[in-house]
C-alpha positions in Angstrom: 51.9 86.8 34.9 50.9 83.5 33.2 50.5 85.5 29.9 54.4 84.3 28.7 52.8 80.2 30.2 49.6 80.6 27.9 51.4 81.5 25.2 54.2 79.1 24.7 50.7 76.4 25.0 49.1 78.2 22.5 52.1 77.7 20.3 53.3 73.7 21.6 55.8 74.1 23.7 56.0 72.4 27.7 54.5 74.9 31.0 54.9 73.2 34.1 52.2 74.5 36.3 51.4 74.6 39.9 48.1 71.8 41.5 47.2 71.2 44.2 48.8 67.8 44.8 52.0 67.8 43.0 53.2 70.5 39.5 52.3 69.3 36.2 53.4 69.6 33.1 51.2 71.0 30.9 50.9 71.2 26.8 48.2 71.1 24.8 45.7 68.1 24.6 44.7 68.3 21.1 48.1 69.4 19.8 49.7 66.1 19.0 53.2 67.6 19.0 53.1 68.9 22.1 51.9 65.8 23.3 54.7 64.6 21.8 56.9 66.4 23.7 55.8 65.3 27.2 57.2 61.7 26.5 60.7 63.2 25.1 60.9 65.4 28.4 59.8 63.3 30.8 61.4 60.2 29.5 58.2 58.7 29.3 56.7 55.2 28.2 54.6 55.8 25.1 52.1 53.3 26.7 51.2 55.0 30.1 48.2 57.3 29.5 48.2 61.1 30.3 45.3 62.7 31.9 43.7 65.8 30.9 43.4 68.8 32.7 40.3 71.3 32.1 38.9 74.0 33.8 34.9 73.7 34.6 32.5 71.0 33.0 32.0 72.1 30.0 35.6 70.6 28.8 35.2 67.6 30.0 32.2 66.9 27.1 35.5 67.4 24.3 36.7 64.1 26.2 34.6 62.1 27.6 31.6 59.9 24.8 29.5 59.7 27.6 29.0 61.8 31.3 26.4 59.9 33.5 24.4 60.6 36.0 26.6 59.6 38.6 30.1 60.2 37.1 28.4 64.1 37.5 27.8 63.5 40.6 31.6 63.1 41.5 32.0 65.8 39.5 29.9 68.4 41.6 30.7 66.9 44.8 34.4 67.1 44.0 35.8 69.2 41.5 37.7 71.0 41.8 40.2 69.1 43.6 42.3 66.0 43.4 40.1 63.7 41.8 40.4 62.3 38.4 37.7 60.2 36.3 38.2 57.8 33.9 35.7 58.1 31.1 35.0 56.4 27.6 36.5 58.7 25.2 35.1 60.1 21.9 36.9 59.4 18.6 39.2 62.9 18.3 40.9 61.9 21.6 44.7 62.2 19.8 45.9 58.3 20.9 49.2 59.3 22.3 47.0 60.6 25.4 44.9 57.0 25.9 47.9 55.5 25.1 45.4 53.9 22.3 43.4 52.4 25.1 39.5 53.6 24.7 38.9 55.5 28.0 40.6 59.0 28.5 41.5 60.5 32.1 40.3 64.1 33.3 40.3 66.1 36.2 40.0 69.9 37.1 42.7 70.8 39.0 41.5 73.1 42.6 45.0 75.5 41.9 43.8 79.2 41.2 46.8 79.9 39.3 46.2 75.9 37.3 42.5 77.3 36.5 43.4 80.5 35.5 46.2 78.9 32.5 44.2 76.6 31.6 40.7 78.6 31.1 42.6 81.0 29.1 44.9 77.6 27.3 42.4 75.5 26.9 43.1 72.3 28.4 46.3 70.4 28.6 47.6 67.0 29.6 49.7 67.4 32.6 51.6 64.8 33.8 53.7 65.0 37.2 56.9 67.6 36.1 59.5 65.6 37.1 61.8 63.3 34.8 60.2 59.4 34.6 60.3 57.3 37.8 61.5 59.9 40.0 59.8 61.8 42.8 57.4 63.6 41.9 58.3 67.5 42.3 56.1 69.8 44.6 58.1 72.7 44.7 59.2 75.2 41.0 62.8 74.1 42.4 62.4 70.5 41.5 61.1 70.7 38.8 64.6 72.3 37.3 65.7 70.2 38.7 65.1 67.8 36.5 65.1 69.9 33.1 66.9 72.6 34.1 66.9 75.9 35.7 65.6 77.9 32.7 62.3 75.6 31.7 59.4 77.6 32.3 57.7 77.0 35.1 54.4 78.9 36.9 55.8 79.3 40.0 53.6 79.6 43.4 55.3 77.9 45.7 55.0 74.4 47.5 51.9 72.4 46.7 49.2 71.6 48.7 49.3 68.0 49.3 52.5 66.4 47.9 50.5 63.2 46.4 48.8 62.7 43.6 45.1 62.3 42.5 42.9 59.9 43.6 42.5 58.5 39.7 38.9 56.5 39.4 37.7 54.8 36.6 33.7 54.9 36.1 33.5 52.8 33.0 32.3 49.8 34.6 31.0 48.9 37.9 32.1 47.8 40.2 34.0 51.8 40.0 37.3 50.9 41.0 40.1 53.3 42.5 43.4 52.8 40.3 45.7 54.8 42.3 45.1 56.3 45.3 44.6 60.1 46.7 43.4 62.0 49.1 39.6 61.5 48.0 38.8 57.8 49.3 36.3 54.9 48.3 34.8 55.5 51.2 33.7 59.5 50.5 32.9 58.1 46.6 30.8 55.3 47.6 28.8 58.0 50.1 28.3 60.1 47.1 26.9 57.5 43.8 25.6 54.8 46.5 27.3 52.0 45.4 31.0 49.6 46.4 33.8 51.0 45.0 37.0 48.6 45.3 40.7 49.5 45.2 43.5 48.0 42.6 46.7 47.8 42.9 47.8 48.2 39.6 47.9 47.2 36.0 49.9 43.7 34.6 53.0 44.3 33.1 51.9 42.9 30.3 49.2 45.8 29.3 49.2 49.0 28.8 48.1 50.6 32.1 44.2 52.6 32.0 46.3 55.0 35.1 49.6 56.7 35.5 51.5 55.5 38.4 50.7 51.8 37.9 52.7 49.8 35.8 56.1 51.8 36.0 58.1 51.7 39.0 57.4 55.5 40.2 58.8 58.3 42.7 62.1 56.7 43.6 65.2 58.5 44.8 68.0 57.4 44.2 68.6 56.1 47.5 67.2 53.6 48.2 64.1 53.3 49.5 62.5 50.6 52.6 60.5 50.0 55.5 61.9 49.8 58.4 62.3 45.9 59.9 59.6 45.2 63.3 61.9 45.6 66.0 64.9 47.3 64.5 66.6 49.3 66.4 69.8 50.4 64.5 70.4 52.9 63.3 72.0 53.8 60.1 74.2 57.5 59.0 74.4 57.4 55.8 70.1 56.9 56.2 67.2 59.5 56.0 64.0 57.9 58.5 60.5 59.2 58.3 59.1 58.0 61.8 55.4 58.7 62.4 54.4 56.9 65.7 57.3 54.6 67.4 59.8 56.9 68.8 63.1 58.0 66.8 66.0 56.6 67.9 67.7 59.0 68.5 68.1 63.0 68.0 68.5 63.7 64.1 68.6 65.6 60.8 68.1 62.7 59.5 65.1 61.8 61.6 62.0 63.1 60.4 59.1 62.8 62.9 55.1 63.2 61.8 53.9 62.0 65.3 50.8 60.7 63.2 50.6 64.0 61.5 49.9 62.2 58.1 48.8 64.8 55.5 51.8 66.8 56.9 54.6 63.7 55.9 51.9 63.1 52.3 53.4 66.7 51.8 56.6 66.5 52.8 57.5 62.7 51.1 58.9 64.0 47.8 60.7 66.7 49.0 62.2 64.9 52.0 63.3 62.1 48.9 64.7 64.7 46.8 66.9 66.4 49.7 68.0 62.0 50.8 69.7 62.9 47.2 70.8 65.7 47.9 72.5 65.0 51.2 74.0 61.6 49.3 72.1 59.3 51.6 72.4 56.0 50.6 69.1 54.3 52.0 65.5 56.0 53.0 63.6 54.6 56.5 60.3 54.3 56.4 58.4 53.1 59.2 55.3 50.9 58.0 51.4 51.9 58.5 49.5 50.0 61.1 46.1 48.5 59.5 44.1 50.7 61.5 46.8 54.1 60.1 45.3 52.3 56.8 41.7 53.1 57.1 43.0 57.3 56.3 43.0 57.7 53.0 46.1 60.0 52.6 47.8 56.8 54.4 46.8 54.5 52.1 48.3 56.8 49.3 51.2 57.4 51.2 52.1 53.9 51.4 51.1 53.1 47.4 53.4 56.1 46.8 56.6 54.6 49.0 55.9 50.7 47.9 56.7 51.6 44.2 59.8 53.8 45.3 61.1 51.0 47.2 64.8 50.3 46.1 
């Protein structure tokens, strides 16, 4: 099943493949011409670094200058899985991957097809497999929507989580989460027995250390907005994503998750794309309470929705 895609990667081409978070757009991490194609295909700014995806801990040694005791603890606890770790990079790491930074972001994805692909083709850079700024793809058809029906995609149906990985910088203390995801600061802190802080993102005037922090991301053509407190109006040209408050009326454009935030995360980008398929003008999202924001997946939802606001 994977032979075609392995051969494409080895020959310097770009292939979309599933991870447990979203579909990634993969290219050989040691081939500068292949990595350049990622930026060209996505329309991605060159100062937005890429994550290298690996298929075992040994592969990290090619990219990471040093793997600390804490790094080993985190890798043992959360790899393979939805945690990206930022290390100081070795000199041979391509500058195009890191946007000229002295750090490299690494992740070992959990999806079995991604593991097989990388094990046989070698480490790959893999941002989300969508046009820059658009909602990330959680289905193979999302990739084809952005890049065409003939684009090579390893089709494995829907992804499990639906939101991108947690990105953790362990190059200095306190360790900093630059992008929240399914792995929480509390979980990380328990493993390393150290404080972990969360940063909303990098300054607009400097190179981002993590994808998803500097530019507008995850946005459909429809305008994404939070529902104002006390607003009970219902707009026909809108999709409503609710989780706690009563629905304004029964409609296929009112999606109520009834507190199931994992399902909301799993479906978020697909709902964004569906709103565009219906030519809707707005996507209204119910805000989260401070208590709900203690949940790591809700923190990730808050981050992605805030980035998508129009």
